[in-house]
N, C-alpha and C positions, 0 to 999 in steps of 0.2 A: 195534441193537448196533453199536458202533464196532469193537471188537476182541474176538475169541474165540480162546483158546488151547485146543486140544483134544488131550488125552492126549499131550503132547509129551515125547519122549525126546531128550536132547541129550548128545553126547559132546564132551569137550574133551581134546585130545592122547591120543586113543584110549581114554580112560576115560569111562564113562558118569557124568554129573554130575547130570542132571535126569531124573526118573522120572515119566512120566505126568502132567505138569503140566496142570491145568485152571484157567483164569483168564479173566475177561472185564472189559471196560471199556465203560461206556455213553458216549454222546455227551456231552461236557462234564463228565464225572465225574472226581473226584479220588480215586485209588486208591493205597494204599501196599502195598509188599511188603517185609516185614521178616523177619529171621532172623539166625542166628549167622554168623560169618565162615566162608566155605567151604560155605555151605548150597546154593549154586547159583544165587543171585539174579542175579548179573551174567551168567552163562552163559545163563540164561533170556532176559534182555533182549537179548543179542546174537543169540540164535536168532530172537526176534520180529522184529528189525529187519533181519536178513539177514547179519550177520557170521559166523554159524555156521549150518550146515545140519543140521536135526534128523534123527535116524535113524528117527523114527516120529512120527506125529501131524500136526496141521495148525495153521497160523496163518491165521485168517480176519480180514481187515481191510476194513471197509466192504462186507461181503458177498462179497468176492473172496478166493480162496485165494492167499496170497502166500508160502506156505512155500518157503523157499530162494531167494526173489528177492533181488537185490542191494540193499544200502542205497541206492545211487544211484537205483534205481527207486523204492524205497519213500519216500524223502524227498520226491520230486516229487509223491507222492500224499498228502503231509501227515503222514508218520510220521517224526518227528525224534528222534534219540538223542544225548543229551549224556553222553559217557562219563566214567568216573572218571579216566581218563588225560587228558592234554592234548587238548582238542578245538579248538585254535586254530592259526593259522599264525604261528609265532614271529617270522619275519623280516618280517612285514607290520605296519603300524601298526594301532592299535585301529580307526580308521575304515575302513581297507582290509579288515580282517577282517569287519566288519559289512556293508560293501557287498558283499563277495564272497559272503557267506551268501545275500543276497537274489538276486544274479545266478546263483548255483548252482541255484536252483530257479525261475529265470526269473520272479521276482516283484518287479519293479522299480517297478511302478506305486505311487505314493504312498510312495515310499521315504523321502523327507524327513520325512513325518509319522510313519512307523514308527521312524525314527531318533530322533526327539524323544521318542517313547514309551519307547524303550529308555533314553535319557538321563534321563528322568524317574524311571525305576525304579532306574537305576544312575548317579547324578550323577558319580561318579569317572571313568566312561568318557568323559563329555563333557570333563572337565578334562584327560584324558590321551589325547584322540583322535588326536594326532599321534605319540604315543609307541609304540615297537616293543612288540608284545605280549609278547615274551620278557623284557622289562625290568619288567613288572608284577609285583606281589606275587602269591603263590599265590591269595589271596582275590580279587584283582582279575581274575586269569585265569579263575577260576570264573565271576565276574560276566560277563566277556566271552563265555565259552562259552554261557551262558544267554541273553545278549543276542543272540548270533548265531542261536540257535534261535528267538527271538521274531521276528527279521527274516524267517525262513523261513515265518512264519504257519502253524505246524503245526496239524493237527486233533488229533493225539495226540503228546504230548511224553513221552519216556522219559528219566528222570533217574537216573543211577547215582551214589549217594553224593555229592550236591552239597555237603554240609557238611563232608566229610572234610578235616581239617586247618585248619578255620576257627576263629577266635576266637568266644567266646560271643556277642559283639555282632554279628558278621557272620552267625552262624547265625540269630539273631533277625531281622536285616534280610532275609536270604534267604527265611526263612519268610514274611515279609510280601509279598515279591515273588512267591513262588509262589501265594499267595492271590490277588494281583492278576491273575496270568496265568490262573488258574482262572476268575476273574470275567469275563475277556475271552472265555470260551467254549471255551478250549482244554482238552481232556481231558488228565490227567496220570497217569502210572504212575511212582510214586516208589519207588526202592530206597534205603533209608536205615538207617544204623546208629544214628542218633539216634532211638530208638524213640518217646520221648515227643513229639518234634516231629512225626514222621511220623503218629502216631495223632491228634494234635491237628489236623492239617491235612486228613486224608483222610476221605472219606465212608464208604469201606469199606477193610478191611485184610485182606491175606492174610499168613499166617505160613508160612515155608518152613523145613524142617529136614531135613538130610541128603538133599537133592535132591528132596524131596517137599513139596508144599503140604499142610499138615496142618490148616489152619484158614482159614475165611473168615468174617469177622464185621463188624458195623457199627461205626461210630465210637462210637455211644452205648454199646454193650456193651463195647467194648475199653477205654474210659476208666474203666470201673467194675470191671474184672476184678481180683480180688485175687491171682490166681495167674499173672499175666502172665509173669513171668520163668521160671516152670516150663515154659513153651512152648519155651524155648531149651535 
């Protein structure tokens, strides 16, 4: 087991948002976490990676209890979080952002090959590698943030609403990239409002409502559910 979340309670601004969350991700598995706005999905991700300290429960990663450890420690162990907010350095160029991601986790060996892999997934980043990140479009900044994560060579990639604000074409392209990342052996835990896309990509799906995970199901069952929207 790569990740186990055990009975996690999490508060945000002194209000409890997550109640007894139970969740797991296997090595190399693609898992989606879906739910309505305000269900607690982002709060749960932040608690897993260390931005928030749970009030109860445990986060077990690669067999070790990492509950409450800082994101800086966790990312060096291969747990990478691409936030919904900007996860880039706006005053650095595209190339500098990518290089910094690799240096941050001390994984500079084979950097050029990994850069080329990122550029093959996101050609626009190659075209704009000397451009300041803050001058990119919103969709291009999302691509850069995911590209930085790839450069870190994570074992588990947490993604929070990566398609938010993207055009339908970019959403489709990003879905294809996530499939490619998964094929590279990286486990993914995806939080996504685009329910159809999330279910189409994931091997297993969790549904969260009002701070609680109310359902865990397989891809095969979820795509055939007639009452899917009743879950929300």
